[in-house]
C-alpha positions in Angstrom: 81.1 96.6 133.1 83.1 97.8 130.1 81.0 98.8 127.1 81.6 96.6 124.0 83.4 98.3 121.1 81.0 99.4 118.5 83.3 98.9 115.5 85.3 96.2 113.8 88.9 96.7 114.9 90.3 94.6 112.0 88.5 96.7 109.5 89.7 99.9 111.2 93.3 98.5 111.1 93.0 97.8 107.4 91.7 101.3 106.7 94.5 102.8 108.7 97.0 100.6 106.9 95.8 102.0 103.5 96.1 105.6 104.8 99.7 105.1 105.9 100.5 103.2 102.7 99.2 105.9 100.5 100.5 108.9 102.4 103.4 107.8 104.7 103.6 107.9 108.5 104.4 111.6 108.9 102.0 112.9 106.3 99.1 110.9 107.8 97.4 113.0 110.4 95.1 111.8 113.2 92.3 113.5 111.3 93.2 111.5 108.2 93.0 108.3 110.3 89.6 109.3 111.7 88.3 109.9 108.2 89.9 106.6 106.9 88.5 104.5 109.7 85.3 106.3 110.4 86.3 106.5 114.1 86.5 109.4 116.4 89.8 110.4 118.0 88.8 108.9 121.3 88.0 105.6 119.8 91.4 105.5 117.9 93.4 106.4 121.0 91.4 104.1 123.3 92.0 101.2 121.0 95.4 101.8 119.5 97.0 104.0 122.2 98.8 106.3 119.8 99.4 107.1 116.1 102.7 105.2 116.3 101.1 102.1 117.9 98.4 102.1 115.2 101.2 102.5 112.5 103.2 99.6 113.9 100.1 97.4 114.0 99.2 98.4 110.4 102.8 97.8 109.2 102.8 94.4 110.9 99.6 93.5 109.2 100.8 94.7 105.9 104.1 92.7 106.0 102.4 89.6 107.2 99.8 89.8 104.5 102.3 90.6 101.7 105.0 88.2 102.8 102.6 85.3 103.3 101.5 85.7 99.6 105.0 86.0 98.3 106.3 83.0 100.4 103.4 80.8 99.2 104.4 81.6 95.6 108.1 81.0 96.2 107.4 77.7 97.9 105.0 76.4 95.2 106.9 73.3 94.0 104.5 72.8 91.1 106.5 75.5 89.5 110.2 75.5 88.6 112.5 77.9 90.4 112.7 80.4 87.5 108.9 80.2 87.1 108.4 81.0 90.8 110.8 84.0 90.6 109.1 85.3 87.4 105.7 84.8 89.1 106.8 86.8 92.1 107.9 89.7 89.8 104.6 89.5 88.0 102.7 89.7 91.4 104.7 92.8 92.3 104.1 94.5 88.9 100.3 93.7 89.1 100.2 95.3 92.5 102.0 98.4 91.3 99.5 98.7 88.4 96.5 98.2 90.7 97.5 100.7 93.3 97.9 103.9 91.3 97.0 107.5 91.7 97.6 110.2 89.1 99.7 107.8 87.0 101.9 106.8 89.9 101.9 103.7 92.1 101.7 104.1 95.9 104.5 101.6 96.2 105.0 99.2 99.1 104.3 100.2 102.7 107.4 98.2 103.8 109.7 99.9 101.3 108.1 103.3 102.1 108.5 102.8 105.8 112.1 101.7 105.4 113.0 104.9 103.6 111.0 107.1 105.9 111.5 105.6 109.3 114.1 102.8 109.6 117.0 105.0 110.5 115.1 106.7 113.4 112.4 104.3 114.5 114.0 101.2 116.1 110.8 99.3 116.6 109.7 99.7 113.0 113.2 98.9 111.8 113.2 95.6 113.8 109.9 94.6 112.3 111.2 95.4 108.8 114.4 93.5 109.4 112.5 90.4 110.6 110.3 90.6 107.5 113.4 91.0 105.2 115.1 88.0 106.7 112.0 85.8 106.0 111.8 87.0 102.4 115.6 86.6 101.8 115.5 83.1 103.2 112.7 82.2 100.8 114.4 83.7 97.8 117.7 82.1 98.8 116.1 78.7 99.0 114.4 78.9 95.6 117.6 80.2 94.0 119.6 77.3 95.6 117.1 74.9 94.2 117.4 76.5 90.8 121.2 76.3 90.9 121.1 72.6 91.9 118.7 71.9 89.1 120.8 73.8 86.6 118.0 76.3 85.8 119.9 79.1 87.4 123.5 79.3 86.0 124.8 82.5 87.7 128.1 82.0 89.5 126.9 84.2 92.4 126.0 82.5 95.6 122.3 82.1 96.5 122.2 84.7 99.3 123.9 87.4 97.1 121.4 86.7 94.3 118.5 86.8 96.9 119.6 90.2 98.0 119.9 91.3 94.4 116.4 90.2 93.6 115.0 91.8 96.7 116.7 95.0 95.7 115.2 94.7 92.2 111.7 94.3 93.8 112.2 97.4 95.9 113.4 99.2 92.8 110.3 98.2 90.9 108.2 99.7 93.7 110.1 103.0 93.6 110.1 103.1 89.8 106.3 102.6 89.9 106.0 105.5 92.4 108.0 107.6 89.9 105.5 106.9 87.2 107.1 103.9 85.4 104.4 102.0 83.4 104.0 98.2 83.0 106.3 98.0 80.0 109.1 99.8 81.9 108.8 97.5 84.9 108.7 94.4 82.8 111.9 95.5 81.0 113.5 95.7 84.5 112.3 92.2 85.3 113.6 90.8 82.0 117.0 92.2 82.8 117.0 90.7 86.3 115.9 87.3 85.0 118.8 87.4 82.5 121.2 87.9 85.4 120.1 84.5 86.8 121.1 82.6 83.7 124.3 84.4 82.6 
């Protein structure tokens, strides 16, 4: 009879996710993962097969968690379209201010993984592409609603604007990693919001 696992797999996955998020895939060693999760090497490899498998699962958990929160906000019909977009930006900035080390944000695991791995890791790239499609669809829908209601007056089409806003969000993440403070990030947001109504 197999021995039951003596640890909480979900808790270990969360701890590994935070290690990869803070340090990146390549810079996170197996020893780092052991220290983060409190597990020995054999427990990590018996459960997660490889560092890469653990990373994929951690990245999947991260994008599901983050995207679910963002989609819930973008689909909240109690708010107008511009309010939803502004609230999404505020959520991003709050996250950047919360997750800081030495005056710099740790950014977004999805953005970090895109930069570090998407060109050479087809499985991570596919996961990130699926997540991007979900987020772009939600942004496109709220923008189309705003255009129909006359709240958004840009002459750009909804998908182009969705891609633009997604790029602004990624830029906020990178700027936070570079040391930008809340006022800097909010200035970027104000400029992006102006684009929707000009």
